[in-house]
N, C-alpha and C positions, 0 to 999 in steps of 0.2 A: 400425445395419443393421439388418433384420430379413427371413426370408423369402431375397430377391434382394440380394445387392450391387448399387449401385450406380456403376459405374463410367464415366468419359469419359476417351480416349485422347486422350494431351497428347506436350507438348516430349519426354518420353522416347521415346515411338513416332517422332518425327522427326526425334530424335537419331540413333536406332538403323538409319535408313533412308538410302543411298545419298544423297549431295549431287546432287538430279536439276538445282539451279541451277549443277553445275559441270560437267556432262558436256560432254564433249570430240565433237565430232562432232556432222553435221548431222542426223543418222539414229539412234535408239534403237530394238531392240524389246527391251521390257521386258517379263520372265518370271520366275515363281517358281512354290512349290510355293500349291496353296488356302490361304488366308485370312493369305501372306504379305504383302498388301498393294499389290500392284498400282495398285488405283485409285487407295489413298493416296498412292503413288508421284506420281501423274499428277497430284492434288491439290495436292499440295505444290510439282511444278514449276510448276503454272498461277500459285500464290500468289507464288510466287520469282523469277517470269519479269516485270521491269517494265522491259522496255526496246520493248515494243508490243503488239501486240494480242494472246491468246489465242482460239485455237479449240478448243474441246471438242464431241467427240461421242461417243455409246457405242454401241456395235449394239444393234438392236432385233432379237431371234431370230426374234418373229415377222414380219419382212421379209425371214429369210434365203434364202425362197425367190422373191423378186420380183427378176429380175433386174436390178443396175444400180440397186437402193434405196438401197445403204449411199452407192454415188457422187455421187447427187443430197442426199443429206443435207450431206456433207461441202461439196460445192459451194456448196449454198445457204449453211451459217455460213459457211465464207470468205467469198461474196460481201457477208452484214453485218458479217462484221466490219473486212473492207478495203473495204469501198465500190465495190466494183465487180462490173459483175454477169459470170457464167461464157459464156464462148461456148459454148453448147451443153453435153451433160449427156455426154461421152465422155472417158476418159481424157486424151487431148489437153487438153481443156478444162482439168482438172485440174493439168496439167504445166504449163498457161499462167498458172492461178492462182497456183502456189507460186513460179514461176520471174521473174513479173512483179514490178518494183519491188525497191526495194536496203533498205528498210526492217524490221527486225527483225521477226518470225513466232513465233508458236509453234502446235502443229497438236498437239491430244495424241488419240488414237485409242483410245479403251477396248474390249476384248475385238473387235477386230480379225478375228481369226480366225469370228467369228460372219457376219459378212457373206457375201452371194454371193458366189459366183467372180468375174464380172465385176468387181466393186467389190473385190475382193482383187486381183486381177488389174493392176487400174489402180494402187490405191494400192503394190505390191509396185515397179511401173514406176516410178514418182514419186517412191519412196525410194531406188533406185538411181540415179535421176537426180541427186538431189539429194549424194548421196555422191559422186560425180562432178563436181560444179562448187562453186565459193566464193558460197557464200549464206549472206543472215543470218537463213534460216526454218530452224528445227528443228522436226524432226519425231520425237512418240514414239508411238506403238506400242504393248498390249499383246496377250500372248499367255499361253494357258495352259503351266505347264511340267510337267502330268501326263499332257500329249499329246507327241506330234511336233509339230513347228512347220507349219506351214502351206507347202506349197510354192512358194507366191507370195514366200514371205517368205523362202527358203533366202536363203543369205549375206549379209544384212544384218548390221550390228551388235548384238551381244547385250547386253543388261545387263541382271543376273539381280538380281533380290532375294531375298538368301537369307533363312535364318533368321536369327533376333537368337542373339546369344551369350548363355551362362547368364547373366554381371552385365548385359547389356541388357537380356535380360527379367526379372528383378530390379530392375533400376532402373524399370522399364514398371509392375510389380505394385506395388512401394512409391508409385509416385508415384498410380496412379487410385486405391489404398484408403488414400490421404493419409498412409502411413508405420503403418498400425495393424493391417498384417497380418504373421500371425504369425511368424516366422523359419524355423522347422521344417514350417509348410503353405506359404510361399512357395518354398522349395527343393522341397517336392515335387511344386506344380505346373508349376515351370520345368521339374523333368525330367521328368512326364510331357508339357507342351506342346512338347519339342524345338524352342524355338525361334517356333512359328508362334504372331504377334501375335494372330488370331483366336482362337485355342481358348486361350490364356491369358487374354484378356479374357471368353472364354466361360466357362471352368474356374470365373475369379474370382466373376462374375455370379452364378453356384449356390451360394453358399457362404452360410451363416448368419452373424449377428453372432458365434453362438458360435465356430463352426469361423472366422470371419474372427480369433478374439482366442486361436484355438488350446486352446478348453474343450472343444473336440470333434474328434474329428479329420472330416478333408472325407469326401466322398461316397465309397464304392469301389463299383466300379474307377475306377479316375480314370486318363484322363476314359471314363465311361460311352457304352454308343451312341448315347443321344439329343443326348448333346452332339457328341460325332462327326461325329454325320450331320446334325445345325444347320450344323456350321463348312463340311463339303467332302460331304455328301449329294447334293446338285445334281450335282457333279458325275458320280455314278452314275445319271443317267435313262436310261431307255430301251433297259437293257440287258433280252434275253431269260435266260430260264430257263437256258439253255448256257451263257452267257457267263457269268452269275450264279456258276454252279457251277463253270466255271472259274479265277474269278477268286479265289475263297472257297478254293480247290486252293490255286493260288497263294499266297495269304494265310496257310494254315495250315503248308503246307510252310515258310513263313521264318519263322515266329513261336518269336520268345524267340534268334533267331540274328543276329550280327553281320552277317553273308553273308547279302543279302536276295535272293540271284540261284540259283533250284534248277536243278534240273536237271529239261530242260522232258519228255526222256522217263517221268521220274515220274510229271510230273503228267498226262499226255495219259493214260497206262495208270490211274493213279487216275482222274479224270475217267469213264473208258470206264468202270470198275468201279464207278463211282455212276450209271451205266446213259446216259450220254450218252454222241453220237455222238463218235467219235474225232479226229472229221475238223472238231471244231469250228473255228472260225477265231479268232484271237487278237484280241480288241479291241486298239483302241491306244492301250488303259489301260496295255500291257505292252509292255516295250521283252526283246528276242530279244538274242542273242551268244553264239556257241560254244557251242551247245546249252542253252543258260540260259535261263530266263527269270526278269524281275522286274518288279516297279512301276515304271512313270516315280513316283509319288509313295509317302512314304511313308506319309505323312498318308492316301492313300489303300487303301493297304494296312490300315493299323488300322483304319480306315471298316468297310470289307469285312469285315472278318474282327470287329468287335463288333456291327456290325448284323446278321451274318445268325442265322436263330434258332436256340436250341442244340439242337435234334435234328440241323439238318444238317450243324452244326460236329463233332459227334461222328461222325456217318457219316462225313466226308469225313478226318478224322483215323485210322479205321479203315482208310478205303481208302489212305490213304497207307502205312499199317500194314503193311498187306497187299500192298504193291508193293516193300516196302524188303528188300534180301536177305537173308536168314537171317542173325543173330547180329548185324545193326546195333543199334547202342543206340538209334536213333533209335525202330526200331519199336516198342519197349518205350516210350518216351516220349510218342510220339504217341496208344497206345492209353488210357496214363494218362491223357491229357489227354481222350481219350475216356471215361474211368471205370471201363476194364476191366480194370486190374491193380492189384497191392495197393502198397502202400507199401513193404514189404521188396524187394521185386523189382525198385524201379527203384532204391533207395538201392546195390543189388548192381552196377547197371551204371551209375549217376552218372558215376563216375569217366571211365569212355572214352568218353562223349561228346567233340565232336571240339573245341568251343569252350568257354568260361569261362561264355559266356550261356546258352548249352546247361545245363552241368552244375549252374549258380544255378536253370535251373528247374526242373529234375528233381530237385535237394532240395528246393527247395520246395514240390513239386509231393509228394514223399512226405511231406512232411512235412503238410502237407493232407489227405493220407488216411491218418494215425494219428490212432491211437487213443489212444494211451499220450503220457502228458503229457512225462516225460524223454524218448524216445524222438522226440517231437516236437521237442524244445529242440533235441536233438543236431543233427536233420537241418534246419531251420532256421538252427543255427549257423554249419552244412555250405553252407550256402546264400550266407552273410553272409559266408565264405571266399571263395566262388567272386565274387563280386559284387565285394568290394574287391578283390581281384587283378585285376578283369575294368575297374578304372576306376570305377565306379559307387557312390562313397563312400554317397550317400544312400539307396540302395536298399538297401545292406548296413545303416545301422542301421535300416531299416522292420523288414526280416526281422529282426534281434538284438530289435526290440522284442516282434516276434510271436511269437520264440522263447518268452518267458515263463521264462525260466529257474530261476526261484526253487524247483523242485522238483527241477532236475536235478541230478545228481554235480556234483561239487566240479568236476572234471578239464573237464565242460562249460561247466559255470561262469565258471572260469575261461579256455576260449578264447576267451568270450563277450566278458568284460572286455579278454583282450588284443586281440580286431579291435574293439571298439569304442574301446579307448584308442589304436590306434592309428588308425583311423578319423578321429578327433576331431586325433589330432596333425597331421595334415596338413588338415584343415578344421573349425576351430574351436580355442577356449580351451585353449592348451597346457599349462596347471596342472590344468583337468579331465584331461586327455591323461593327465599323469602320475600321478594318483591314479589311473584305471583299470588305469595299465599296472604301479602298485606293487600294487593286491588282486589282479590275474591273475597276479603272480610270488608270492604268498602260498597264492594257492591251486592253483596247479599245481606249487608247488618240489618236491612229494614224489613225484608222479604221473603228472607229465613235464617234468622235468628241463631238456630241449633248448627245452621252448617259455617254461618261467621265465624263464632265461636270456635269450629274445629278448625278453621281458615287460621285463624288467632294463634292456636294454639302450636297447629302445625307450624308457624310463623316464629315460635320460639323455640320450636327441635331445629329448627334450621339455624335461628342465632347461636343455641348453644352446639350446635355442630361444629360452627365457624369459629369459636370461642368468643361470642362477643355480647359480653353481658348485659350491655345497655338494650343492646337489640331485643333479648329476651324480655328486658323488664319492659320495654316499649310493645311490645307484644302480649302480653298481661295484662297491662294495664290497657289497650284494646280491646283483648277480651272480656276484661271486667266491665268496660262501658258496655257492650255488647248486651252483658250478661244482667247487668242492671244492679245499683248497688244493693238493692233491697232481695237479691237472688237468694234460694233458700238454698242453705247447705247439701253437700251432693258430693260425688265425687270428682267431679270436674272440678265446681267450687274450690273442694279443698285442696285439689290439686295447683289451680293457678293461686292461691291464696300460700299455699306451701312454699312450694317454688319461688314468689316472690320475698316472701320472709326468708327463705335462705339465702337469694341473692342480695337482700340486704343486710346480712349479718343477724337478724335474728331469730336466731336458731331456738329456745325453746320454742315458741308460737309456730316455726318451720315444723319442727319435729312432731307437734301433738296433730297440726294438718295434714301433714304425708301419713303417720304412721296410720291413719284412715284410710286414705287411698290405698295404702300398701298391705292394708289386712281386708282390701275387698271383698264382700264376700253375697252382697246383696242384689247382683246384676245378671244371677242367672236366668236362663229365660225356661222353655218348656224341654228345650232338647238337653238340660243338665250343664249348657256352658254358659259364659255371660259373654260377653262382646268382645272379639280378639283385642282390639285397640285399648278397652277399658283396663285389659288385664295385663298390658304391654306398661300402660302408666300405673298400674299397681305395681310392676317388677324394676320401674325403674324410681318409683318413690321408696320402695325398699333400698333399693343400693345407694339411695341418698343416704337414707337414714343409716347405713351398714347393717341391715338389718336382712344377711342371708338367706338364712333358711326363708323367710317370705320371699326373696328375689327367687329362690328357685320354686317355690311353691307356684306364684304368680307365673312365672315364664312357662309353668310344665302346664300351667291351665289354659294359657294362651294359646301354647302350641297345639294343644287338644283341640282346642276350640276355632283354632285357623283348620285345621286338617276337617274337624266335623264340620265347619261352614263352607268349607269350598273357598276359604281366604288365603287363597298359595300366599299372597305376598308378605301376608303377617309372620309366616314360616320361618324366611331366613331371620327377621329380628327377633322371634322369641327364642332362636337359638342364641341369638347374638348376647343376650341379657343370661341366658341360661351359662353360657361359656362365663361372661364377666364375672356370675355368682360365682362357678366353682372355682373359677381362676382367684379370686378373691379370698375364697377359703382355703385355698392353700392344695385343693383338689386339680392337680395339673394336667394330670391324663385323661379324667372325666371333662373338663375344660374344653381339653384339645379333639376331643370326641365330637361336643358340640359344636366347636367351631369348624372342625373337617365338614360334617353334615351342613351346617349353616351357610359355608362356602360352598358349597355344592348348589345348594339351594338359592342363595343369593345368585350365582351367575346363572341357575334357569327363571330365575324372576325380572332378570336385567337389572340387579338392585348392585351398580359397582362400588355405590357408598357403602353399602353394607357390607359387600364384601371387604372392601379395605378394611375395616372396625375387623373383620371376622381374621384377615392375615394378621395383623397387628396383633390381637389374642393369641393366633398361634406363634407369632414369635415372642411373644412374654412365654409361651410355654415352654417353646424351645428351648429359650433362654436360661430356663430351670436344668432343662436335662443337657445341657453343653453341647448339642448339636449348632456347630457354629454355623457351617455352610446353611444349613436350614431357616436360622435367625435370619442371615443376609435374604435371603430368599422372599421371606413371607415381608421382614420390613422393607425392602427394594417395593415389591408390589402394594405394601399397604401405604408408602409414601408418595408412589408413582400416580395413585389415584388423589391422594389427598392435598397433595401440591396444585394437580389440574383444578379439583373440584372445591378449594379452600377449607377440608377437614380436619380442621385445629385437632380436635378431639382426637382420632386415628392416628393423626403425625404424630402429638405427644406422647402416644401408648407405644409407638414403633420404636422412637428414639428412646424411649426408656428400654425396650427391650434391648435395643442394641448395646446401650450401655450396660443395662445389667449381663449381658452376655461377655462384656471384654471385663467385667468384676469377677464373672466366677471364673475367668481363665487366667486372672491373678495381673490383669492390666489396668490397675486402678489410675493412671494416670490418664489412659485414652478416656477412661468412664467420665472420671471427671470434666473433662474435656468436652465433652459431648452433653453430658448434666446439667453443667455449670450455668448456660444462657436460658436451659428450661426451667431453673428453679429459681434462680436469681430474679430482682425486678429486673423490668428492663423491658426494651422492645420484642424481644424472640421470647419469653418469660413462655412456657407453656399452657397448655389449655387451662381456663382459671380455676375449674373444678378438679384437676387430674394433678398438674403440678405437685400437689403437697404429696402426693403416692409415691412419690421419684426422690423427694429430699432423703429418707433414710438411706437411701442409696450413697446420695451425692454425698452425703457427709463421710460414709465407710471411706469412697473413695477418695476423696479431699482429703483424710486423714492420713491415709496409706500411700498416697502419691507424697505426702511433706507438706500440705499444703492446709491447716486445722481453719487457721484464722480464716479463710475463704467461708467455712461453713455452720462459722457461728451462728452467722445474721441469719441462716434458713430456716436454725432450729428454735429460735422464737418465736419465727412464724406456725410453723410444724405443731408447737405446743397448742396455740388456737386450733386448730384444725383436731388435735388428738383431743380437746375438752368435750367437743363437740359431740366425738362418737359417732360419725359417719364408717369408721375402719376399725371393725375390732382389734385389729392387733397396731394401732398406733399409740395407744398409753405404752405397750411393750419396746413399741421401736423407739419411741420418745425416749426412754429413759437407756433404751442402747447408746442412741446418740448421745447424748451425756454424758454417757460411761465413755466413747470416743475422746472426749473434749474435754475429760475431769483431767485434775491432777490425779497421780500415784496416790494419793491417801483418802480418794473417793469414789475412783472407779470400780473398785472390788465391790462394794455393798451394792451399785449401781446396777453393773451387771448380774448382781444376783437378783434384786428388786424386779428389772427386767423378765427373770426365767421365770420369777413366780406369776405373773402377769400373762405370761404365754401360758402357764397352765390353765390360767382361765381363759383366755382367746382360744386357743387350742391351733391349730397347725401345724404340721411338722418342718418345715422351710423354716418359715419367719423363728420359730425355736433354734432350729440347728445352726441359724449365720450368726445369732446371738451366742451358742456356745463354741462355737468356732472364732469369733472374734472373744470371746472369754479367755477360751482354751491358747491366745496366742498371747495374749498379754499377760497370764500367767505363765508360758513359757519362755517368754521375754526378761523375766524376774525369777525364772530359775523356780517355780513355783513346781515341780514337773509332776510329781506324782498327781497332784489337785487337774496341770493341765493335760494329763494325759486320761482321769475321767471324765472332762467338758470334751473335748476334742474325742474320743471315744463314742460319746453320747450323740456328738454331732456328727459324726461318721454315721450313725442305726440311722440318725435322723432323714439325713440326705440322703442314704441308699433305699429308704421305705417309701420316700417320695420323688423317687426317680431325677434326682439333680444332679447327675453325671459329674458335672466339672465341678461344683462344689465337694463333693467326696474326693475328688482327686486331690481340689487343695489343701482336703483335711488329712489325706493319709500321706502327702508330703511334709505336714505340719507331725504328724505324729512319726514319722522317721527323725524327722531333725530332733523331737522330743526324745527320742528313745535313745539316738548318739548320744545328744546331751546325759541323757540316766545314766548312760552307761560309761562314763570317765571318757578317758581319748582313744579316739577312733581307731581301727587297725585295718587296714584294706582286706576284703575278702573276694572269692570269686565272684561274686553279684552287683560291688561296688556302680560299676559304671553301668551293667546291663540295663537299667532302667533308666538310661539315657535315650533320646531320640536319636539318628545319627548326627543331626544339626549342631543338638549339644553336645552331642560328643566331641566335637569337631570345634567348637567353642570353647570347652574343658581343656582342651589340650594346647590351643594357641595361649589361652589364659594362665596355663600351667606354665608353659613356655617362658613366660614374664608381657607377654603382649598386652597392650591398653585396648580397651575396648574400640576405643577409632579404631587403632593397628589391624585390630581382629573384623572390623566392619569393611575396611580396606579389603582386607585378604578374601573374603569371601562374598564382597559385592552384597554388601545389605546394610543396611543402616545402624547405625549408632544403637538407637531406640530399638532396634532389634536382637541387636545384640545383648542389651541392659533386663533386655525380657528374658529370653531365653538363659541369661546367665544366673537369674533369679529362680527360675523353675532348676538348673543347676545346683545351687546351692540348697534349695527346698528340699531336692529329691535325694542327695548326698549327704544331707546333716550338718555342712560346713557352713561356719562361718566369715571367712577370711579366703583372700587369696593365697594364702600359703598356705591354709591347710588343703584347700584344693589341689595345689601344687605336689605338697607329700601324697597324698591319695593318688594322686593319678600315675605317678612315679612310680607308688610302691606297684599299683595295680599293672604297669608298663613291664614292671620286673618280673612279677610274678605269670606275667600272662591272662593276669583276671582281667580280660577286658575285650569288647566284643569284637 
């Protein structure tokens, strides 16, 4: 690739859009930002609609002044598609065409807002009629999202084509460039495009081959005025000079701020200051509410600002500065954007600005205005710190790159290394993060001990994420050296010493220290909240102790503090702790809610490592609910990042989720194969703090697969974990594991003891699993009434917590128990109706006398697949042998009682 990169939108863009072929309802008004793909949405809908003819029309702006022109165009297209001539050219004719006949029809009207008023009114009336009736017609019409909707379409169902999420945007860029786009350049483009597909494609088209490879930086600024104007400039045609000044003033007032709504009075005073009439009416590109004004479209706001002449932008910033109150730090920032202040003046007020984004912008602008290299590096580093806390990881890294700290004092270099390491810890290879953080510790130890201690604890976090206990201990030792051996007890010291004791298996000391941290309540400031980082450590300590209520409390306070203090970077991690606490407590639906919110927050903050943990939690929740495809998708997403970034913790959780899904679906051999390496000693053992959690699943899988000896050794390891008390469910799970491995004369008592402990620990899911296993054990020993009681209780427990696959497994056991309890089985009309088509085919082949291998060859599947389906057939029909199955199938065929 040279000059410009050639790109072609492909499946990634199609995947990123809403499923147009699955929309419910007869009518949808499709809207969205410029460049988000409204037309593409209609094209996909047209391609996917196979039920009948498709009519597609697009408004012609040149005919907008001709009354009824759009209506006549649509009527002609409908006549050509259906073979029916319209009866006239009125709205009634359109209604008649859409109402006549019962055959499916898709009508797509692009840019319906550009039609003449008569045509818009007729289309709106017809759409409302279709909404009120049962019809096979589907009507999709697009209108822009950057203007108020036309009144003719008010009240119709709206489908918004939203910007792409960061993963979707990254996938699109990887696809259109064939995967050769440098990761750092891709991240920068994803940030700059803010999810607008047309802007993403325009930016990547403008890259040279060297820029695609990452050998040269992309053009600055990104995106420039030319690219923005190419994508969205057409939406600004026809504006008067007064309107352009008004729009530019609103755009400048909202520059680099999260809150794009600005004070209307300030804008009008600034516009008058510029020499425009104060009574300039607001163009429909702007929305007003509560004396504030903002753009309907953020892309248009950026386009207006970037496309204005530099001298006019400066004049607008000076006008805004002149109209702000005395002492307002925003006035100095506006003057700085106009080039009218010095860097040291701006730096002095940067910390007083009302948001992280504005503080970041002020420090960065102060750096740009600085001639002194070390001073410039310090200011860029301060800007990076604000960007990181504000949840903009990629911008933080770019600011650190701009800092060029080589000639800066050691303390500045140390803080830059701390920021870089912290950023990479949540969005990059954790071994790289650990190295940067340890380097920061060395640079800061003598000059800023508090920052050095923070860096050492963060290095411990990096080692923990990587599954490196030796690295954790080394970082904790370094932290202790910085604090000094006579350090006063406090949350940080308690956390350090408690975690070290835990890693060294001094559990009693660990519990004492970590309990103090978990119940942290003395760090509140005047705003009523503590520091989010301290509260996150409290949540982590509570989880280590198995204090799930404490973890939820600390996680909720961390989330509230992060929101109140504008520390966006802490929000995804607070959600992660909350999700994990709810998961451990057995509240899977609530865990899923926290993890879904946390995943969105992690993507917004550029924290892919945190997103991997959220995917793992979502996979675990889905494994309970039996959503196989969802489990696989979340596992793949978690492992994709975990393997690239060395996240042993996220990888262990994801593998456990996949195995638990296998176990829930009645595939114990597959679950045992996946879990064995995780829980048995060896190089592939899972994360040192998590593999114990998977032991109960492994023991159940191994025993069910006929391999009990493989499970005995790990049960003794699990016993030590259960004694520590870090998992409320572990004591009951340990007894369940022992029952699975025990001789018949001891198993019953162990199951009953386990159930007694479940009463203390709580949690529907784990108790129901014990009841299911006990019920199976009782049924095999023909203690059918007791088995029925246990299995019935298990079913209620699984249904209560939404464990769909496990509930279905339990129903199969209940059916089998009922068949045996009722004596010899007789065929009935419903005997084979509960089988899937594949299970029915296998049952018939087996009934004919075929072996599993012969069935596999006949159906072109694996022998293992036949084994799995045959087990499900036996459970569903309540038979114990091939002979019983053959008799049942023969009887059903004779009586016609088969699907």
